[in-house]
C-alpha positions in Angstrom: 5.2 21.4 13.9 7.7 18.7 12.9 7.0 15.0 12.9 8.8 11.8 11.8 7.8 9.4 9.1 9.1 6.2 7.7 9.6 6.2 3.9 10.7 3.5 1.6 13.5 4.8 -0.7 14.4 1.6 -2.5 13.5 -2.1 -2.1 14.1 -3.3 1.5 15.3 0.2 2.5 13.4 2.5 4.9 14.6 5.9 6.0 13.4 8.3 8.6 12.2 11.7 7.3 11.2 14.7 9.3 8.3 16.7 7.9 6.5 20.0 8.7 2.9 19.2 9.7 0.3 21.9 9.5 -2.7 21.5 11.8 -5.3 23.0 9.5 -7.7 20.2 9.9 -7.6 17.3 12.4 -4.3 16.3 13.9 -4.2 12.5 14.2 -1.6 10.1 15.6 -1.6 6.7 13.7 -1.8 3.8 16.1 -2.5 0.4 14.6 -1.2 -0.4 11.2 -1.4 -3.5 8.9 0.8 -4.4 6.0 -1.0 -5.0 2.7 0.4 -7.3 -0.1 0.7 -4.1 -2.2 3.1 -2.7 0.5 5.0 -6.0 0.3 5.4 -5.6 -3.5 7.0 -2.2 -3.0 9.2 -3.6 -0.1 10.4 -6.5 -2.2 10.7 -4.4 -5.4 8.2 -6.6 -7.2 7.2 -3.7 -9.5 9.0 -2.4 -12.6 12.0 -0.2 -12.0 10.2 2.6 -13.9 7.3 2.5 -11.5 9.5 2.2 -8.4 11.5 5.2 -9.4 8.3 7.2 -9.8 6.9 6.2 -6.4 9.9 6.4 -4.1 10.4 7.9 -1.5 7.0 7.2 -0.1 5.4 6.3 3.2 3.7 2.9 3.0 0.5 1.5 4.8 -3.1 2.3 3.9 -4.7 0.0 6.6 -4.7 2.1 9.8 -6.5 3.5 12.8 -5.4 6.5 14.8 -6.1 8.7 17.8 -7.2 12.3 17.4 -4.8 14.7 19.0 -6.6 18.0 18.2 -9.5 19.1 16.2 -10.0 22.9 16.2 -13.6 22.5 14.9 -14.6 20.3 17.9 -16.2 17.7 15.7 -13.8 15.1 17.0 -12.6 15.0 20.6 -9.0 14.6 21.7 -8.3 10.9 22.4 -11.1 9.7 20.0 -10.2 6.6 18.1 -10.8 6.7 14.3 -10.4 4.6 11.2 -8.2 6.4 8.6 -9.5 6.5 5.0 -6.8 6.1 2.3 -8.7 7.3 -0.8 -8.2 11.1 -1.5 -10.8 12.8 -3.7 -9.5 14.7 -6.7 -9.8 18.5 -7.1 -11.3 17.8 -10.6 -14.4 19.8 -11.5 -15.7 16.9 -13.5 -14.8 18.3 -16.9 -11.5 16.6 -17.6 -13.0 13.3 -18.7 -15.6 12.7 -21.3 -17.6 10.7 -18.7 -17.2 11.5 -15.0 -17.4 8.5 -12.8 -17.6 10.4 -9.5 -21.4 10.5 -9.4 -21.8 6.9 -10.6 -23.0 4.9 -7.5 -21.1 1.8 -8.6 -17.8 3.7 -9.1 -17.5 7.0 -7.2 -14.2 8.7 -6.4 -12.3 5.4 -6.1 -12.3 5.1 -9.9 -11.6 8.7 -10.7 -8.2 8.9 -12.5 -7.5 12.1 -10.7 -8.0 10.6 -7.2 -5.1 9.6 -5.0 -4.6 6.6 -2.8 -2.3 6.3 0.2 0.8 4.1 -0.2 0.2 4.0 -3.9 0.4 7.4 -5.5 0.2 9.4 -2.2 2.0 9.1 1.2 0.6 6.4 3.4 0.1 6.3 7.2 3.6 5.4 8.5 3.9 8.8 10.2 4.1 10.2 13.7 1.4 12.7 13.0 -1.0 13.4 10.1 -3.2 16.4 9.4 -6.4 15.0 7.9 -9.7 16.5 6.7 -12.7 15.3 8.6 -14.1 13.3 5.7 -11.1 11.0 5.8 -11.8 9.5 9.2 -14.6 7.6 10.8 -15.2 7.2 14.6 -14.6 3.8 16.1 -17.4 2.6 18.5 -16.2 1.7 22.0 -17.0 -2.0 21.6 -14.5 -2.3 18.7 -10.8 -2.8 19.7 -7.6 -3.0 17.6 -9.4 -5.2 15.1 -10.7 -2.0 13.6 -7.5 -1.9 11.6 -9.2 -4.5 9.3 -11.8 -1.9 8.3 -10.0 -1.1 5.1 -10.0 -4.7 3.9 -13.6 -5.1 5.1 -14.5 -2.0 3.1 -12.9 -3.5 0.0 -15.3 -6.5 0.6 -18.2 -4.1 0.8 -17.1 -2.5 -2.4 -16.9 -5.9 -4.1 -20.5 -6.6 -3.1 -21.6 -3.2 -4.2 -19.9 -3.7 -7.6 -21.8 -7.0 -7.8 -25.1 -5.1 -7.4 -25.9 -6.4 -3.9 -27.8 -4.2 -1.6 -29.4 -4.9 1.8 -32.7 -5.2 0.0 -31.4 -7.3 -2.9 -33.4 -10.5 -3.6 -30.4 -12.6 -4.8 -29.1 -14.2 -1.6 -26.3 -16.5 -2.8 -22.7 -15.8 -3.8 -19.7 -18.0 -4.5 -16.2 -16.7 -3.7 -13.0 -18.1 -5.2 -10.0 -17.7 -2.9 -9.1 -19.1 0.6 -6.8 -16.1 1.4 -7.6 -13.1 3.6 -9.5 -11.3 0.9 -11.7 -14.3 0.1 -12.3 -14.7 3.8 -13.4 -11.1 4.4 -15.5 -10.9 1.2 -17.3 -14.1 2.4 -17.9 -12.6 5.8 -19.3 -9.4 4.3 -21.6 -11.4 2.1 -22.8 -13.5 5.0 -23.2 -10.9 7.8 -23.7 -7.8 5.7 -26.1 -9.0 3.1 -27.5 -12.3 4.5 -26.1 -14.4 1.7 -25.6 -18.1 1.6 -21.9 -18.3 0.8 -19.9 -20.9 -1.1 -16.1 -20.7 -0.8 -13.8 -22.4 -3.3 -10.1 -22.9 -2.3 -7.2 -25.3 -2.1 -5.7 -25.0 1.4 -7.5 -27.3 4.0 -6.1 -25.4 7.0 -7.3 -22.1 5.7 -10.6 -23.5 4.5 -11.3 -24.8 8.0 -11.6 -21.2 9.1 -14.5 -20.7 6.7 -16.9 -22.5 9.1 -19.7 -20.0 8.2 -19.7 -21.0 4.5 -20.2 -24.0 2.3 -16.6 -25.2 1.4 -15.5 -26.6 -2.0 -12.1 -27.6 -3.2 -11.0 -26.0 -6.5 -9.5 -29.3 -7.7 -12.8 -31.0 -7.4 -15.8 -28.7 -8.0 -18.2 -31.1 -9.6 -20.5 -30.8 -6.6 -20.4 -27.0 -6.6 -23.8 -25.7 -7.6 -24.4 -23.3 -10.5 -24.6 -19.6 -9.5 -25.7 -16.1 -10.5 -22.8 -14.2 -8.9 -19.2 -15.3 -8.5 -16.3 -13.3 -7.0 -12.7 -14.1 -7.8 -10.4 -13.2 -4.9 -7.4 -15.5 -5.7 -5.0 -13.0 -7.3 -1.7 -13.9 -8.9 -1.5 -16.1 -12.0 -4.0 -18.5 -10.5 -6.7 -15.9 -10.8 -7.2 -16.9 -14.4 -7.9 -20.5 -13.4 -10.4 -19.3 -10.7 -12.1 -16.9 -13.1 -12.5 -19.7 -15.8 -13.9 -22.1 -13.2 -16.4 -19.4 -12.2 -17.3 -18.8 -15.9 -18.1 -22.5 -16.3 -20.3 -22.5 -13.2 -22.3 -19.3 -13.8 -25.8 -19.3 -15.1 -26.5 -17.4 -18.3 -26.6 -13.8 -17.6 -24.5 -14.2 -14.4 -22.0 -11.8 -13.0 -18.3 -12.4 -12.4 -16.5 -9.9 -10.1 -12.7 -9.8 -10.3 -11.0 -8.6 -7.2 -7.7 -10.5 -7.2 -4.6 -8.7 -8.6 -2.5 -10.6 -11.2 0.9 -9.3 -12.0 0.7 -10.8 -15.5 -2.1 -11.2 -18.1 -4.2 -14.3 -17.5 -6.3 -16.1 -20.1 -10.1 -16.0 -19.9 -12.6 -18.3 -21.6 -14.2 -15.6 -23.7 -16.3 -18.2 -25.7 -18.2 -19.2 -22.6 -18.5 -15.5 -21.6 -20.1 -14.8 -25.0 -22.3 -17.9 -25.1 -23.8 -17.3 -21.7 -23.9 -13.5 -21.7 -21.8 -13.2 -18.6 -21.0 -9.8 -17.2 -17.5 -9.2 -15.8 -16.7 -6.3 -13.5 -13.5 -5.3 -11.7 -13.4 -4.0 -8.2 -10.6 -2.5 -6.1 -10.2 -0.5 -3.0 -13.2 1.4 -1.6 -14.7 4.8 -0.6 -16.3 6.3 2.5 -19.7 4.6 2.2 -17.9 1.2 2.2 -15.9 2.2 5.3 -19.1 3.2 7.0 -20.5 -0.2 6.2 -17.3 -1.9 7.4 -17.4 -0.2 10.8 -21.1 -1.0 11.1 -20.3 -4.7 10.5 -17.6 -4.7 13.2 -20.3 -3.9 15.7 -21.9 -7.3 15.0 -20.4 -9.7 17.7 -20.3 -12.8 15.4 -18.7 -10.8 12.5 -16.1 -9.3 14.9 -15.3 -12.7 16.3 -14.4 -14.0 12.9 -12.3 -10.9 12.1 -10.4 -11.4 15.4 -9.2 -14.7 14.1 -7.1 -12.8 11.6 -5.0 -11.0 14.2 -1.9 -13.2 14.4 -0.1 -10.9 16.7 0.1 -7.3 17.9 3.6 -5.9 17.8 4.9 -2.7 19.5 6.9 -0.8 16.9 9.0 1.9 18.5 11.8 2.3 16.0 12.7 1.6 12.4 14.2 -1.8 13.2 10.9 -3.0 14.6 9.2 -1.6 11.5 11.6 -3.6 9.3 10.9 -6.7 11.3 7.2 -6.6 10.6 7.7 -6.2 6.9 10.1 -9.1 6.9 7.7 -11.3 8.8 4.7 -10.3 6.6 6.7 -10.9 3.4 7.3 -14.5 4.4 4.0 -15.3 6.0 1.6 -17.7 4.4 -0.9 -17.7 7.3 -4.5 -16.5 7.0 -4.1 -13.3 9.0 -1.8 -10.4 9.7 0.8 -9.3 12.2 -0.4 -5.9 13.3 1.8 -3.0 14.3 1.1 -0.8 17.3 3.2 2.1 16.3 4.9 4.6 18.6 7.5 6.9 17.2 
């Protein structure tokens, strides 16, 4: 069976590939796709030439939902809507590393160096058809619409909370998030509706901060009124992530936790003196695994949570050819809005 895919072959250049698809597992047609900042970095060529040469050609997109075409096992029905999971488990038997992280509940397969991730070191979902194993998809409940495409970002928020040590039975019920972008927004929502936390949000942009009407808002250029905290999550990214992290370090109680989730392209300075003096723990978090996706889909069934996620849908765009596909990448590469222009793809 042959199917088309869009692959990036060099910055700002997509080409159509035709691939042989084997239906050994579940045959899925991707439907709704969202562009990530990581996809934009590849599109604009904002990675080293050495890395780009190693990655290209590659299908982008790791935020996606799809429709089941055929499942020979009968576990999924034809026409069933599913969230597509981008993390691929390794075939490692656990003996290649001195310490295997796959059974560590705080790390799991996401942090295994042998694992793959769609649109990073493995083809993404910009394809006409995909043959997927059952474990890499989750059914979408009927009450959830196209907003299910945000499941991947929501799962990343769930992973951040998990890395911070939060559980549904956790006694600590307050968290402060730095970052008024989409990741800060979603992490704050997850903390609020998934874990019952009182949420403080720290940012700069008034228009964006106005959307955080479920949290206590503070401006990063005036945080004197910001209370001290036990847990802080940095979701700023870029070179400003160092400023945010150091503000959090200054505001954390002794023994507090700082979770870094924003990606900086260059090294940023940290106030290690305060980290040492106050015994602060720093953890990094990125991406997610199946348990985080399951939590994300569960959260989307909460009407108030789903209503806030729907605010992030700037538009839904029919993508029927490679020109339409280019247009969305161009639009997203220039957008500064809090939200995404979603693709409804049809090859």
